[in-house]
N, C-alpha and C positions, 0 to 999 in steps of 0.2 A: 477201562475202555471196553465198550461192547465189541463183539466180533465184527459187526457191520461198520462201526466207526474205525476199527483197526484196518479192515479191508480198504476203506476209503483213504485212510492215511497212507497206507503202503502204495496204493495206486497213484495218489497225489505225488508222492516222492518220485516214483518211476516216471510219471509224466514230466515232472520238473527236470529230471535228467534228460529225458528224450526230447523235450522242447529245445534244450541246448544243442543236442546232437542235430536236430532238424534245422537249426540255425547255421549249421556247419561248424560248430564249436565242440569237437570231441572232448576237449579238456573240461568243459562245463558238464559233461556227462558224469563225471566223478564227484560232483558236489554233494551227492547223497551217500557216498561211500564211507564206510568205517575205516579206521587206520589199518586194520588187519584184513582188508578186502582182498579177494582173489578174483581172477578174471581169465576167461578163455574166449576166443572167437575164431571165425574162419578167414580172417584177413591176414593177420600176422602173429596171432597169439595162440598158436596150436598147442604150445606148452603153457602151463599155468603161470600166470604172473602173480607174484605174492607181494602184498603190501600196497597201501595207498600211493606212496611216492613212486613205486615202480609202475603202477597202473597209470598214474598221471603222466609219467615219462612216455609210456607207450602211446597214450592218447595224444600227447604233444607231437609224436611222430606222424600222426594222421592229419594234423592241421593242414588245410588247403586241399585235402583229398576227399572231403565229405561235402558234396554240394548242398546248399540250402534246399529244403524240400518240405512238403507236407507229409503227414503220416496219419494212419489210422491204427488203433489197437484192436485186433480182432480176437474176440473170445478170451479176454483176460480172466484169469482165475487166481484167487488168493486162497491158499490153504493155511489156516492158523494152527500153530502148535505152541501154545502158551506165549512166550515172548519171541517166537520165531514165526516168520511168514514166508511161504514159498509162493512166488508169483510166476505163472507161466502165461505166455502170450504169443501172438503172431503179430509182427510189425510189418505193415503194408505201406511203404513210402511211395510217393509220386512227386514228379516235378511240379513246379508251380503252374505249368501248362496242363497238368493232368496226366502226363505220360507216366505209366507205371514203372517203378524201379524195382530192383531186386528185393523180394520179400525175405524176411528173417523170422526165425522162431527163437524164443529166449526163455531162459529160466533165471530168475533173480531170487536170492535168499536174503531176507531182511531180519534183523534182530533189533528188538526194542531195548535201547540203552538210555537211561536217564530220561524216559518219557519220549524219546525221539526214535523213529524207525530209521535205521541205517542199513544200507546194502552191504552185506558181508561177502557175497559171491554173485557173479553174473556169468552166464554162458550163452553166447549168441552163435547161431549157425544159420547158414543160408538154407532157404527152403528149396529143395530139389523136387520139382514137379515130376510125377511119373506118368 
């Protein structure tokens, strides 16, 4: 797979996860995760969460707290390292009425296993404007 195709495949996986998040379905966010995934965020996962099942349980605790919204990925960048890809981006959500919501910055690490890119780590933090 060429680097460009791999970049597109990783971005497609991330968008698949984020489309679920934007629907208000945080459990759907983990559909691209590997069994050994790890996760951090600024909501309630300040300590690393280890393993797909634990990440899924954490996301289940957020059900009903993520309002459906639209989003834009700002300046996503995929850095390829053989069968590993590091994706960095800024997530800019807005309500369906166009009202800006809290922006986030994220790093996701993907690993290609059996021809499929799976997220092995995600770290999300709120953008703090200066």
